[in-house]
C-alpha positions in Angstrom: 17.2 -46.8 -26.4 14.3 -44.3 -26.2 11.4 -46.6 -25.9 10.8 -46.6 -22.1 11.9 -43.2 -20.8 9.4 -40.4 -19.8 8.1 -38.3 -22.7 6.9 -34.7 -22.9 3.9 -33.5 -25.0 5.3 -31.5 -27.9 2.9 -29.9 -30.4 3.9 -30.3 -34.0 4.1 -26.6 -34.6 6.4 -26.2 -31.6 8.6 -28.9 -32.9 9.1 -27.1 -36.2 10.0 -23.9 -34.4 12.4 -25.7 -32.0 14.4 -27.2 -34.9 15.1 -23.9 -36.6 18.8 -23.7 -36.9 21.0 -20.6 -36.4 20.9 -19.9 -40.1 17.1 -19.8 -40.1 16.6 -23.2 -41.8 14.9 -26.5 -40.8 16.3 -29.7 -42.2 13.2 -31.7 -43.2 15.0 -35.1 -42.7 15.8 -34.0 -39.2 12.3 -32.8 -38.6 10.7 -36.1 -39.7 13.2 -38.2 -37.7 12.6 -36.3 -34.5 8.8 -36.3 -35.1 8.9 -40.0 -35.5 10.6 -40.5 -32.2 7.9 -38.3 -30.6 5.2 -40.5 -32.1 4.1 -38.1 -34.8 3.1 -39.4 -38.3 4.6 -38.0 -41.5 1.2 -36.8 -42.5 0.8 -34.9 -39.3 4.2 -33.2 -40.0 3.3 -32.5 -43.7 0.0 -30.8 -42.7 1.7 -28.6 -40.1 4.4 -27.5 -42.5 1.8 -26.8 -45.2 -0.1 -24.5 -42.7 3.1 -22.7 -41.6 4.0 -22.0 -45.2 0.4 -20.8 -46.0 0.7 -18.5 -43.0 3.8 -17.0 -44.5 6.0 -18.1 -41.6 8.3 -20.4 -43.6 9.2 -21.0 -47.2 9.7 -24.5 -48.5 12.3 -25.7 -50.9 12.7 -29.3 -52.2 10.6 -32.4 -51.6 10.1 -34.9 -48.8 12.9 -35.5 -46.3 15.4 -33.7 -48.5 13.5 -30.4 -48.3 14.6 -27.3 -46.4 12.3 -24.9 -44.6 13.4 -21.3 -44.2 12.0 -19.1 -41.5 10.6 -15.8 -43.0 11.1 -14.0 -39.6 12.5 -15.0 -36.2 10.8 -18.2 -35.4 12.4 -18.9 -32.0 9.8 -16.9 -30.0 7.6 -20.0 -29.6 10.3 -21.9 -27.8 12.7 -19.2 -26.5 12.8 -18.9 -22.7 12.0 -15.6 -20.9 15.6 -14.8 -20.0 14.9 -12.4 -17.1 12.3 -14.7 -15.6 14.5 -17.8 -15.8 17.6 -16.1 -14.4 15.6 -14.7 -11.5 14.4 -18.2 -10.7 18.0 -19.5 -10.6 19.0 -16.6 -8.4 16.2 -17.5 -6.0 17.3 -21.1 -6.0 20.9 -20.1 -5.1 19.8 -17.8 -2.3 20.7 -14.6 -4.2 17.2 -13.0 -4.2 15.9 -13.1 -0.6 12.4 -11.6 0.2 12.3 -8.3 2.1 8.8 -9.0 3.5 7.1 -6.5 1.2 3.9 -7.1 -0.6 3.3 -5.1 -3.8 -0.3 -4.2 -4.4 -2.1 -2.9 -7.5 -5.7 -1.6 -7.6 -7.5 -0.4 -10.7 -11.0 0.8 -11.7 -11.0 1.1 -15.4 -14.4 2.0 -16.8 -16.4 -0.4 -19.0 -15.9 1.8 -22.0 -12.2 0.8 -21.8 -12.9 -2.8 -21.3 -10.2 -4.0 -23.7 -7.6 -2.0 -21.9 -8.8 -3.3 -18.6 -8.6 -6.9 -19.7 -5.1 -6.4 -21.2 -3.8 -4.8 -18.0 -5.3 -7.7 -15.9 -3.7 -10.3 -18.2 -0.3 -8.4 -17.9 -0.6 -8.5 -14.1 -1.2 -12.3 -14.2 1.7 -12.9 -16.6 3.9 -11.0 -14.2 2.9 -13.3 -11.4 0.4 -11.1 -9.5 -2.6 -12.8 -8.0 -6.2 -11.4 -7.6 -7.1 -10.6 -4.1 -10.5 -9.3 -4.8 -12.2 -7.4 -7.7 -9.6 -5.0 -9.1 -7.0 -5.7 -6.5 -3.8 -7.7 -7.2 -0.9 -8.7 -5.1 2.7 -9.7 -5.9 5.6 -10.7 -3.8 8.0 -9.3 -6.3 8.7 -5.6 -7.2 7.0 -5.4 -10.6 5.8 -1.7 -10.3 7.9 -0.5 -13.3 6.5 -3.1 -15.6 2.9 -2.6 -14.5 3.3 1.2 -14.8 4.8 0.9 -18.3 1.9 -1.3 -19.4 -0.8 1.0 -17.9 0.9 4.0 -19.5 0.9 2.3 -22.9 -2.8 1.4 -22.5 -3.6 5.0 -21.5 -5.1 3.9 -18.1 -2.3 4.9 -15.7 -4.5 7.5 -13.8 -6.9 4.6 -13.0 -4.2 2.5 -11.3 -3.1 2.7 -7.6 0.2 1.4 -6.5 1.0 0.6 -2.9 3.2 -1.7 -0.7 2.5 -3.3 2.6 4.4 -5.4 5.1 1.2 -6.3 6.9 -1.1 -7.9 4.4 -4.1 -9.7 5.9 -7.0 -11.4 4.1 -9.7 -12.3 6.5 -7.9 -14.1 9.3 -4.8 -15.0 7.2 -1.8 -12.9 7.8 1.1 -15.4 7.9 3.0 -14.9 4.6 3.3 -18.5 3.7 -0.5 -19.1 4.3 -1.3 -16.0 2.3 0.8 -17.3 -0.6 -0.9 -20.7 -0.5 -4.3 -19.0 -0.6 -3.5 -16.7 -3.5 -1.5 -18.8 -5.9 -2.2 -22.4 -7.2 0.9 -23.8 -5.7 -0.1 -27.5 -6.0 -0.7 -27.1 -9.8 2.6 -25.4 -10.2 4.4 -28.0 -8.2 2.8 -30.7 -10.3 4.3 -29.1 -13.5 7.7 -29.1 -11.9 7.4 -32.8 -10.8 6.8 -33.6 -14.5 9.8 -31.6 -15.5 11.9 -33.5 -12.9 10.7 -36.8 -14.1 11.6 -36.0 -17.7 15.0 -34.6 -16.9 15.9 -37.6 -14.6 14.7 -40.0 -17.4 16.9 -38.2 -20.0 19.9 -38.3 -17.6 19.4 -42.0 -16.9 19.3 -42.7 -20.7 22.4 -40.6 -21.3 24.1 -42.5 -18.4 23.1 -45.8 -19.8 21.4 -46.8 -16.6 18.4 -49.1 -16.1 16.5 -46.7 -13.8 18.9 -46.0 -11.0 18.9 -42.4 -9.9 22.2 -42.2 -8.1 24.7 -42.1 -11.0 26.2 -39.1 -12.6 24.4 -35.8 -12.9 20.9 -36.9 -11.9 21.8 -38.1 -8.4 24.1 -35.2 -7.7 21.6 -32.7 -9.0 18.8 -34.1 -6.9 20.9 -34.0 -3.7 22.2 -30.5 -4.6 18.7 -29.1 -5.1 17.4 -30.6 -1.9 20.2 -30.0 0.5 20.7 -26.9 2.6 24.4 -26.9 1.6 23.1 -26.3 -1.9 26.0 -24.5 -3.5 28.5 -27.2 -2.9 26.3 -30.0 -4.0 25.2 -28.0 -7.1 28.8 -27.7 -8.0 29.1 -31.4 -7.9 26.0 -31.6 -10.1 27.7 -29.3 -12.6 30.8 -31.4 -12.7 28.8 -34.6 -13.1 27.0 -33.0 -16.0 30.0 -31.6 -17.8 32.4 -34.3 -16.8 33.8 -37.5 -17.4 31.1 -39.0 -19.6 29.3 -41.7 -17.7 27.5 -43.5 -20.4 27.2 -44.1 -24.1 27.0 -41.3 -26.7 23.4 -40.3 -27.6 22.4 -40.6 -31.2 21.9 -37.2 -32.9 18.2 -37.6 -33.5 17.6 -38.7 -29.9 19.7 -35.8 -28.5 17.6 -33.3 -30.5 14.4 -35.0 -29.3 15.5 -34.8 -25.7 16.4 -31.1 -26.2 13.0 -30.3 -27.7 11.1 -32.2 -25.0 13.2 -30.6 -22.2 12.6 -27.1 -23.6 8.9 -27.7 -24.0 8.4 -29.1 -20.5 10.6 -26.4 -19.0 8.5 -23.7 -20.6 5.3 -25.5 -19.5 6.5 -25.4 -15.9 8.1 -21.9 -15.8 5.5 -19.8 -17.7 2.8 -19.9 -15.0 5.2 -19.8 -12.1 4.9 -16.4 -10.2 8.4 -17.1 -8.8 7.4 -16.5 -5.2 10.4 -16.0 -2.9 11.5 -19.2 -1.2 10.3 -17.8 2.1 6.7 -18.1 0.8 6.9 -21.6 -0.6 6.5 -25.0 1.0 9.6 -26.9 1.8 11.0 -28.7 -0.1 9.8 -26.8 -3.2 9.9 -29.0 -6.3 10.7 -26.1 -8.6 14.3 -25.7 -7.3 15.1 -29.4 -7.8 13.4 -29.4 -11.3 15.4 -26.4 -12.5 18.6 -27.9 -11.2 17.9 -31.2 -12.9 17.0 -29.3 -16.1 20.2 -27.3 -16.1 22.2 -30.5 -15.5 20.5 -32.3 -18.3 20.9 -29.4 -20.7 24.6 -29.2 -19.9 24.9 -32.9 -20.7 23.0 -32.5 -24.0 25.1 -29.6 -25.1 28.4 -31.3 -24.2 30.3 -32.6 -27.3 31.0 -35.9 -25.6 27.2 -36.6 -25.3 26.7 -36.8 -29.1 27.7 -39.1 -31.8 29.5 -37.2 -34.6 27.6 -36.2 -37.6 30.1 -35.4 -40.3 27.7 -33.5 -42.6 26.8 -31.0 -39.9 28.5 -27.7 -40.5 29.4 -25.2 -37.7 26.5 -23.0 -36.8 23.9 -25.5 -38.1 22.7 -26.7 -34.7 19.1 -25.6 -33.8 19.1 -22.2 -32.1 17.5 -24.0 -29.2 21.0 -25.0 -27.9 22.3 -21.4 -27.8 19.0 -20.0 -26.4 19.0 -22.4 -23.4 22.8 -22.7 -23.1 22.9 -18.9 -22.5 20.2 -18.8 -19.8 20.7 -22.1 -17.9 23.9 -21.1 -16.3 24.8 -20.8 -12.6 24.0 -17.2 -11.4 26.7 -14.9 -10.0 26.5 -13.0 -6.8 26.3 -9.7 -8.7 
């Protein structure tokens, strides 16, 4: 059932973190089974577990596939989505966060003696989606001033940072907002990441639907049309119903369902983390990010639905990987508020 669909690259360490259950444990049998589906060897998994235990991140009880790992601290950080970042993306997709035409600019001249602080501030700006315009000058299409100020204050370099806004940014002869965005951010690279996410989500939906590669059944087809169409809200509602609904295909074996969830989370993170979340007004049309996120939400809804899984009598309430609650909470339709 899982031999021909698209696959995502999942590091072994990330897999272990992704399978941490709500009670802080990892079932070794589950870990080895999912790892096998992903093409990992038992030796590869054993070495990774040994390193994690040596680092003090997990304790290990029992032997082989009957063992249990226990997280010493919260281990979900490696796989957990940035809730604010993801929710803002979905608000943009649903037309709830229009751009007001303002560019937010940040300039700083931190002396060489504070090089570490300068580098940290620069990295923070990049993580927040700002792009370098020229030496010491960064631009963002989103209002991130409070976050930048908090970081600069924490680093003790706030007096060296200048904040300004402009509705008339020009770089050389470029002044049209969409052209400026294309010159400042690596949009082709970001689009490629979203294309890979779409391919994975569509492939998982097709497998859950029991199709042979058609892309017009159930959630996948509706999601694709919903994300592309101008009448997006209505079509997205159809996608949601297709995802939740009336199961279209066979139940997914438990190990394969977990594998799909881990892969989807890994590919979603890989696409979202470098995305500056530029407003739709600055992006090419159609933008693959909107469609990929819609497909991911549809796929996740199907994976989390009870009808998508074969019963596992020995699984107790609350023993699902935390991954399901982490993504179930964030991949929801936004509200108008």
